[in-house]
Each structure stands twice: as structure tokens, then as C-alpha cells.
N, C-alpha and C positions, 0 to 999 in steps of 0.2 A: 558239529561245527559250533564254535563259540562266537559270541557277538563281538563286533569290532569296537574298540574304544575310540569314540569320536570326541574331539575337543568340544568343550561346553558351548562356545559361541557358535560353532558350526552346527552342533546338534540343535540348538535353539532356532537357528535360521532354517535348517532343514525341516523342523517341525512346522514352522510357519508356512514354508513352501508346500508342504504336503496337503494343505488346505486351499492352496491358491492355484495350483497347476494340475493338469490332467495326470492320471496315473502313469501313463507311459512316459511323459516328460519327467515326472518326479523319479521314476525308476532309472531313467538314463542319467539324471543328475546325481542320484545316489550312487550308481555304479561308477561314475566318474570320480566322485569324492572318496568312496570307500574301496573300490576295486581297481582304481587307477586307469579306467578305460577312457580314452578320448571320445568325445561326442561331437556331433554336428547337429545344429538346429537351423531351422528356417525362421527368421524373425523379421518383423516390419523394419524397414530401413530407418524409420524414425525412432526405433526403440533401442538403439545402440547404448544409450546411457543406462538403460535398465540392465542390459547384459553386463556392463562394466560394474554396476553395483552388485549384481549377483556373483560375478567372479570374485570381487573383492571380499564379499561376505563369506565365500566358501574357500578362500585362499587358493583360487584358481587363476590361470592365465587364459587369455583368449585372443583369437585373431578373427578378423572380419573380411569377407570377400570384397574385392574391389568393385566387381560388377553387381548391379541390381537386377532383379527380375520380378515378374509377376506370375503367379501360379494359375494354371488353367484347369478347370474342373474336368475330370474324366467323363466320357459319355456314360450315361446310365447312373451317375452318382450325384448326390446333392452337394456334398462338400468334401470330396476326396480328390487329391491331385497327384499325378505322377509326372506331369510335364510342366515346363515353364518356358517363358520367352523373356529375353533381356529387355530392359526398359530403363527409362530415366529414373534416377533415385528419388526425384522430387514428386513422383506420382504418389497419390494417396495409398495405393495398394502395392507399392514397391517393397520387395523383400531382399534380404541378404542372407548368405550363409554365415554362420558363426561357429567356430571350433573352440572347444574348451578342454583344458587339461591342466595338470599341475605344472607341466613343463612348457614354457613358451615356445621352445624349439619344435616340440611335437605339434603345437597349434599351427605354426608357420609351415611345417612340412605338409600338414593336412590341407592347408590353404593352397600350397603349391601344387599338390596332386590334383586338387579340384580344378584349378585354373588351367592345368596342362591336360586335363581329361584323362588322367592316369587312374582309372577307376579300380584297377587291380591293386595297386599299392595303397590307395586310399581305403579300400575295403579291409585290407589286412591291418592297416594302421588303426582302424576303428574296431579291431578285434572281431571282425566277422569271420566265420569259418571259410577256409580256402575253397572248399567244395561249393559253398554257396556263392562266393564271389565269382567263381568260374561259371556257375549256373546263371548268374546275373549277366555276365559278359556274353554268354551264349544267347540269352534272350535279347540283349542289346543288338547283337549281330543280326539275329533273325527278325526281330522287331515285328512280329505278327500282330501283337496286341499292345495296347497302351499300358496295361498293368502287368508288372512282372509276376504277380501272384498267379497268373495263368500258366506259368511254368509247372506248377503242381496241379492246378485245376484240370489242365488238358490231359493229364495222365489218369484222372479219376473216372471210373466207370461205375455208374449206379446199377445195381443188380436187382432192385426191388426190395432189398433188405437194408435196414438202417445200420450201418457199421460205425463203430467207435474207433477213433484214433487216439492211442496213448501218446499224444504229442502236444507240445505247447501250442495253444490256439493261434494260428497265423491270421485269423480274421477279426479278432477282437481289436486289432490295430485301427480298424475303420471307425471305432467308437472310443478312441482315446485311451486304450488299454494295451495289454500285451506284455510279454516277458522277454522279447528280443526285438532288435531294430532292423535286422536285415531281412531279405527275402530268402526263405529256405530253399534248398535245391530239391527237396523231396519231403514227404510226410513221414519219413523214418530216418531223418538226418541225425545221427548220434551227436555230432558236434553242437547242433542247435539245441538238442535236449540238455546237454551238459550246461550250456550257457544259461538257458532258461531256468533250470533247476538251481543253479548257483545263485542267480539273481533272486529267485523266489525265497530261498532259504535265508539269504541275508536280509531281505525285507521283513520276513517273519520275525527274525531275531531283533531287528532294530526299529522297524515301523510296521507292526502287525496290522494296524488298521488299513494301511495302504495295501499290504499283502492280501488281506481279506477282500478289499474292494476289487483288486485284480482278479482274485479267484472267482468272484461272482460272475465275471464275464468269460473267464478262462474255461469254466465248466459250462458248456452250452451246446445247443443245437444250432447248426449253421446251414444256411442256404445261400448259394452264390451263383450268379450267372453274369458273365462279363458285359452283357448288354442290358440286363434287367436290374442289376444292383446286388445288394447283400442284405441278409437278415440274420438276426441272432435272438434266440430265446434262452434265458438262463433258468426258466422253470418249465418243465415238461415231463410227461410220462409216456412211455412207449411200450407197445406190444409188437408182435411180429410184423403186422402190416398196417398199424394204426398209431398215430402220434397225437396225444392230447397236449396242446400248448396253452400256457397261461398268457393271454394276449397283453396283460399288464406288464409282462416281463420282456416284451418284444422291442428290439432296436432295429431300425431299418434305414436303408438308403436307396435312392433311385425308385424305380417302378415297384419294387418289392415293398417299399414303405407303405404305399397305399393298398396294395393287394392283400397284405397280411395283417393290417391293423385290427381287423375284427375277427380274424380266423381263430378258432379254438380246436379244430380237429383237422388232421391231414391223413388221408388214406394213401397207401403206397402200392404201386405196381411197378414193374420194370420199366414201363414206357411213360408213366405219367404220375403226377401227384393230383389227387382230388381234394379240393379244399371245402371246408364246411364252417359255417358260422351259425351258432345256435341250432345245430342239427339240420340246417338248410344248406344244400350244395350251392356254392357260389361260382366256382370256376375249376378248370383243370390246367395243369402246367406240364408240358412235355419234359421228360428228364434228360433229353439229349443236350449235352454240353452244360449240364447242371451238376453242381456239387451239393449234395445233401447228406450230412453226416453229423455225428457228435464228436466233441473233443472233451474228454473227461480225464482229469488227473487221477491216478490211483491213490487210494487213501494211505 
């Protein structure tokens, strides 16, 4: 795959952005500019002028939602939101959806799909895999949990052995990273792998520093529980039933953030994780409804 020729003024602005926004947001903007994929952002209602400037600098068009909303934190998370409620746009925490693409008609179509709650067509327009859009709609219909990621978590069964998934990490999104923007239908979705690999290769060729930053969280040990939060380590060593984690490499949200801050060793059985700090046992966590696995990209 060859690098894409980017106009000098756009290249300069993208370089500046790569130091100003999170890795996942930069990856989406880059994919919009280079791969022609429409994107949707949630932005403060008072920041429309900044979006207008960004769109102008990148030679993009944009459309902004008419309604304003405020985000509601998920239970068990510090700063992760899957739900919102409509509100007055003059509130300090009011947000709007904004849609960006090189074609203004595409932006307006995305806005229309959002406002008519046509999530199927919106998902396809945003280049999400059809199977994943259908999986999201199924979750919407059943709505057992607030977070769509539980679609894949609920199918996970811990056997007492640490398994690796050769799959783009769906949990790094909780920490401003990741190689795709949709919720995958499974942990072996081929379409999601293709999207993530294309995005990663293009970043490697054009913005290798951003690609490396994403890779640091992509290759990681993950723990997730829908009521206790999420944790990620990007430095760890594992044997059959024991994991040694570098506590300085830990990222956490929710209850897990406090539980694992000082942990450096995790022992595994089928029914529970036993946690140690400086060789002293601190607690045990049942593995029921817990996802505990690694996501490592092949070299």
C-alpha cells in the first residue's frame, strides 16, 4: 500500500491536529480526509465555530444537528457515555452532533437519518459494516444493558485460561484510542478487521507517530465488567495461570480504577481472579460476567 498524496496545507493542519486531539478523533478525521469516510462527532454546542474552522482548513463540509443534548455517564464508568437527554442549547454542558465529509449532501443526509432515527441507513452511510449495524439494532431492540459493547461481552466465557483475540481492540475506545468507531457484532468480525487494518496501515504510512500511539493501547490486557468498569494494561507478562502486570501501564474506569491501581500480579482460576500487590493478596473477583483477555496484533 502506498502513501496518499495530501495537499501541503491539509498535511500541515493534520500534523497540528495530531498533537491536539485524542488518537481516536484524529484517526476519524484522517479517515474522512484521506479515505473519504463520513464522520460524526459530539461537540459542545458553543464550539460550532471551531468545527467550521476545522472543516475549512481540511476542505470539508459539515452539518450540525438542530437539537442539543447532554451526555449521561454510564453506571460504573467515570467518563464514558452511551446515552443522552435533549436539553436547551444554552446550557453549559449542551452538546450537538456534527457530521463531516467532503460532500455537503452526504452531511445533510447523515443529519436527516439521525433526526429521523434511521440508525440502519446512518450506520451504512458512516461506513460501518452491515453485520455490525444489524447487531447494534438488535441490541437497541432488546436494550438489556446501557452499553452496546455487552453484545460481545455476553458471549464471552472465561475458562481459567488467558486467551488472546487476534482482533482490533474494542476496549481501547474507553481511553481515547481505537481503530474503528462502531460496535462490532462479534470478536471475529472480518469486516471490522478489514476496516481497522486499512486505517492502521494508512496511519503508519502518513502519521507513524499516531499509529504507534494507537498500537500502545491496541496491544493490551483487558478486563471489563458492565457494572465494575474497564481496565487496560499495555505492559504485562503471562504464564498459564498467572499474569504479572506493570501497574504504571494501567488505565482504568469505574470501580476497577481503584481496585487495580496497585495490583502487580493476578492469579487465574475458572471461577475467580486473585489479586496481589507486592506479593500480598488484596482481593478476589468472580469471573462470572467478566471479560478478561488479551488483544494482540500479529507482527
